C-alpha positions in Angstrom: -60.5 17.0 -29.3 -56.9 17.2 -28.6 -54.5 20.0 -29.8 -51.2 18.8 -30.9 -47.7 20.3 -30.5 -48.2 22.0 -34.0 -51.1 23.9 -32.7 -53.4 21.7 -35.0 -56.4 19.8 -33.5 -56.5 16.1 -33.4 -60.1 14.9 -33.7 -59.3 11.2 -32.8 -59.2 12.0 -29.3 -56.0 9.8 -28.6 -53.5 11.2 -25.9 -49.8 11.1 -26.8 -48.8 8.9 -23.6 -45.0 9.2 -24.4 -45.1 12.7 -24.6 -47.2 13.4 -21.4 -44.8 10.8 -19.5 -41.9 12.9 -20.9 -43.5 16.1 -19.7 -44.1 14.5 -16.1 -40.6 13.2 -16.0 -39.1 16.7 -16.8 -41.1 18.5 -14.3 -40.1 15.9 -11.7 -36.4 16.2 -12.5 -36.8 20.2 -12.5 -38.6 19.9 -9.0 -36.0 17.6 -7.8 -33.1 19.9 -8.8 -34.5 22.8 -6.7 -32.6 23.7 -3.5 -35.7 22.9 -1.0 -36.5 19.5 -2.2 -36.4 17.0 0.3 -33.8 14.8 -0.8 -33.7 12.8 2.3 -37.6 12.1 2.7 -37.6 11.0 -1.0 -34.8 8.5 -0.6 -36.4 7.2 2.5 -39.8 6.7 0.7 -38.2 5.0 -1.9 -36.5 2.7 0.6 -39.5 2.1 2.6 -41.5 1.1 -0.5 -39.1 -1.5 -1.4 -38.7 -2.9 1.9 -42.5 -3.5 2.2 -43.2 -4.5 -1.3 -44.3 -7.9 -1.7 -42.2 -10.9 -2.8 -42.0 -10.8 -6.9 -44.5 -13.6 -8.4 -41.5 -15.4 -9.6 -40.0 -16.2 -6.5 -39.5 -19.9 -5.4 -42.5 -21.3 -3.4 -40.7 -23.5 -0.6 -43.4 -25.8 0.0 -43.4 -26.7 -3.7 -39.6 -27.2 -3.9 -39.9 -29.6 -0.8 -42.7 -31.5 -2.4 -40.5 -31.8 -5.5 -37.8 -33.3 -3.3 -40.2 -35.8 -1.9 -41.4 -36.7 -5.3 -38.1 -37.3 -6.5 -36.8 -39.1 -3.5 -39.8 -41.2 -3.6 -40.2 -41.8 -7.4 -37.7 -45.0 -7.6 -38.0 -47.8 -9.8 -36.2 -50.6 -11.7 -35.6 -51.3 -15.1 -36.0 -54.9 -15.9 -35.3 -56.7 -19.2 -36.4 -60.0 -20.3 -33.3 -61.8 -21.8 -34.0 -63.9 -25.0 -32.6 -67.3 -26.1 -29.0 -67.4 -26.0 -28.3 -63.9 -24.9 -28.7 -64.0 -21.2 -25.2 -62.5 -20.5 -25.5 -59.8 -22.8 -29.0 -58.7 -21.6 -28.0 -58.8 -18.1 -25.0 -56.3 -19.0 -27.4 -54.1 -20.8 -29.9 -54.3 -17.9 -27.4 -53.3 -15.5 -26.1 -50.2 -17.7 -29.8 -49.0 -17.7 -30.1 -49.7 -14.1 -27.1 -47.6 -13.2 -28.1 -44.7 -15.9 -31.5 -44.6 -14.1 -30.2 -44.7 -10.6 -27.8 -41.8 -11.5 -30.3 -40.0 -13.1 -32.6 -40.2 -10.1 -29.6 -39.4 -7.6 -29.0 -36.2 -9.8 -32.3 -35.1 -9.7 -32.8 -35.3 -5.9 -29.4 -33.5 -5.6 -30.7 -30.7 -7.5 -33.9 -30.7 -6.0 -32.5 -30.5 -2.4 -30.1 -28.0 -3.4 -33.0 -25.7 -4.5 -34.7 -26.1 -1.4 -31.7 -25.4 0.8 -31.2 -22.2 -1.5 -34.7 -21.2 -0.8 -34.5 -21.8 3.0 -31.3 -19.6 2.9 -32.8 -16.9 1.0 -35.8 -16.7 3.2 -33.7 -16.8 6.5 -31.8 -13.9 5.0 -34.6 -11.9 4.4 -36.1 -12.6 7.8 -33.0 -11.7 9.5 -32.6 -8.4 7.7 -36.0 -7.4 8.5 -35.6 -8.2 12.1 -32.3 -6.3 12.3 -34.0 -3.0 10.7 -37.0 -3.2 12.9 -35.8 -4.5 16.3 -33.7 -2.1 18.6 -30.0 -3.0 18.6 -28.6 -4.6 21.9 -25.6 -3.3 23.7 -23.6 -6.5 22.4 -24.5 -6.0 18.8 -25.2 -2.4 17.9 -22.3 -0.4 16.0 -20.2 1.8 18.0 -22.1 5.1 17.7 -18.6 7.2 18.0 -18.1 7.0 14.2 -20.9 6.6 11.3 -20.2 3.5 9.0 -18.3 5.7 6.3 -17.1 2.1 4.9 -20.5 1.0 3.7 -21.3 4.5 2.3 -17.8 4.7 0.5 -18.7 1.4 -1.3 -21.5 3.0 -2.9 -19.4 5.7 -4.4 -16.0 4.8 -4.6 -15.9 3.5 -8.2 -17.0 7.2 -9.3 -14.8 9.4 -7.1 -12.1 9.7 -9.9 -14.9 11.1 -12.2 -15.2 14.4 -10.2 -11.4 15.0 -9.6 -8.8 16.8 -11.8 -6.1 15.1 -13.3 -3.4 17.8 -13.3 -3.7 19.1 -9.7 -2.8 17.5 -6.3 -5.8 15.9 -4.5 -6.3 15.4 -0.8 -8.2 12.3 0.2 -9.7 12.0 4.0 -10.0 9.4 5.6 -12.0 6.2 5.4 -10.1 3.2 4.2 -7.2 6.0 2.9 -4.5 3.3 1.8 -7.1 1.8 -0.9 -8.9 4.6 -2.2 -5.6 6.6 -2.6 -3.8 3.7 -4.5 -7.3 3.5 -6.8 -7.2 7.2 -7.5 -3.6 7.1 -8.3 -3.9 4.2 -10.6 -6.9 6.3 -12.2 -4.4 9.0 -13.0 -5.2 11.5 -10.1 -2.3 12.9 -8.3 -3.7 12.0 -4.9 -2.6 11.8 -1.4 -4.2 10.7 1.9 -4.5 11.8 5.6 -6.2 9.5 8.4 -6.3 9.0 11.8 -7.0 5.5 11.6 -4.2 2.3 11.0 -0.6 2.6 11.8 1.1 5.8 12.8 4.2 5.3 10.8 3.6 4.3 7.2 6.0 3.3 4.8 4.9 5.4 1.8 4.2 9.0 1.3 0.9 8.7 -0.2 -0.9 8.3 3.1 -0.1 10.4 6.1 -1.2 9.9 9.7 -2.6 12.9 11.4 -5.4 15.3 11.9 -7.2 16.8 8.9 -7.9 20.3 10.2 -4.1 20.7 11.3 -2.9 19.5 8.0 -5.1 21.9 6.1 -3.9 24.7 8.4 -0.4 24.0 7.0 -1.7 23.8 3.3 -0.8 27.0 1.3 -4.2 29.0 -0.3 -5.3 27.4 -3.5 -2.7 24.8 -3.4 -5.1 21.8 -3.9 -7.1 21.0 -7.1 -9.6 18.9 -4.8 -10.4 17.4 -1.3 -12.3 14.2 -0.8 -14.0 13.8 2.6 -15.1 10.3 3.2 -16.4 9.7 6.7 -14.7 10.1 10.2 -15.3 12.3 13.4 -13.6 15.4 12.0 -16.3 15.7 9.1 -19.3 14.7 11.2 -19.0 16.8 14.1 -21.2 19.8 14.1 -18.5 21.8 16.2 -16.1 21.3 13.8 -17.8 22.1 10.6 -17.2 25.9 10.5 -13.5 25.7 10.8 -13.5 22.8 8.5 -15.4 24.3 5.7 -13.4 27.6 6.1 -10.1 25.8 5.9 -11.4 24.0 2.6 -12.4 27.2 1.1 -9.1 28.5 1.4 -6.9 25.6 0.2 -9.2 24.3 -2.8 -12.0 25.5 -5.3 -13.5 21.8 -5.2 -14.8 19.6 -2.6 -16.5 16.1 -2.5 -18.2 14.8 0.7 -19.3 11.1 0.8 -21.4 10.1 3.9 -24.0 7.7 5.3 -27.5 9.2 5.2 -28.9 10.5 8.7 -32.0 8.7 8.4 -30.3 5.4 7.5 -27.8 5.9 10.4 -30.4 6.3 12.9 -32.4 3.5 11.7 -29.3 1.2 11.7 -28.2 2.3 15.5 -31.7 2.5 16.8 -33.2 5.6 18.5 -31.3 5.3 21.9 -27.8 4.8 20.3 -28.5 7.6 17.7 -29.8 10.1 20.7 -26.6 9.4 22.9 -23.8 9.5 20.0 -21.6 12.3 20.3 -21.0 12.0 16.4 -23.3 11.9 13.6 -23.6 12.2 9.9 -24.7 15.6 8.5 -27.7 16.0 6.2 -26.4 17.2 2.7 -28.1 20.3 2.7 -26.0 21.1 5.8 -23.0 20.7 3.9 -24.4 23.0 0.8 -25.4 25.4 3.2 -22.2 25.7 5.0 -20.0 25.7 1.6 -22.4 28.6 0.3 -20.9 30.5 3.2 -17.4 30.2 1.6 -18.5 30.7 -2.0 -18.9 27.3 -3.0 -22.0 25.9 -4.6 -23.0 22.4 -5.7 -25.3 19.5 -5.6 -26.3 16.5 -3.6 -27.1 12.9 -4.8 -28.2 9.9 -3.3 -27.3 6.2 -3.8 -30.3 4.2 -5.2 -31.1 2.8 -1.6 -30.9 6.4 -0.2 -28.5 5.0 2.4 -25.4 7.2 1.5 -25.1 10.5 -0.5 -22.2 12.5 -2.6 -22.0 16.1 -2.2 -20.0 18.0 -4.9 -19.0 21.7 -4.5 -16.9 24.1 -6.5 -16.0 27.7 -6.0 -17.9 30.4 -7.9 -16.1 32.3 -10.4 
């Protein structure tokens, strides 16, 4: 016997699956919102499950496509027509047209089948190359420079959503990956944004993006002068030694901070163990950011992208 939500008994013995699933999803969401929830491990688990999952049943069979190419190429044929008395010329022209149409159709079919085979081969090669790149150690010639985490890849996952977390009526500072393009995008969305970066040309033509050190710039900004600050990659943000002074300066000049970063587990997997261990700079765990901002009375949340390779932290000052 099953008791329904109004307290009455249901003797049918049927379970309300929709309600049960809803309760499970609610409980899972509640646990994910807890401060101690292992977001990094959860994201890595989802990534590994997706990477190790078998190919979907609908994926093209390479051997079947090759067999189709062979069949189309081998199944030629001609169309013949026996002309009747007095109509030899007309029947010859008609037979020629039929033959040309037949040949054109076979050539088209062969081309499409060959293209399908090439697409399948290309797809399989890309899959294999990606798996080899993930599983094998990086050589000195191909490994990315360990001096700076790959902020560009992480930024691509969150760039379209940056404006939605920022105020429209206050000045916003952006630092520092791809500053020119991101600042232009934010200004087009109605955000009064300007940028600072240590990459690119030192002397810039416009006032929207400045060349310089972030911490030095923050030292010259008055208290509570900025509506928000966005941090996207770079040595200043990822060096543990710079974290304390940086967060302290941010807590003084603004009441809202957005951090976009590559996930530490993905950065280590991408570089390989040796390069990661020897790297002087590395991305921080989102919980480290939340802990640091808690020290300046700022609280917020961390969110991973669907693949778990990057995250966004949004914190705001407590009233």
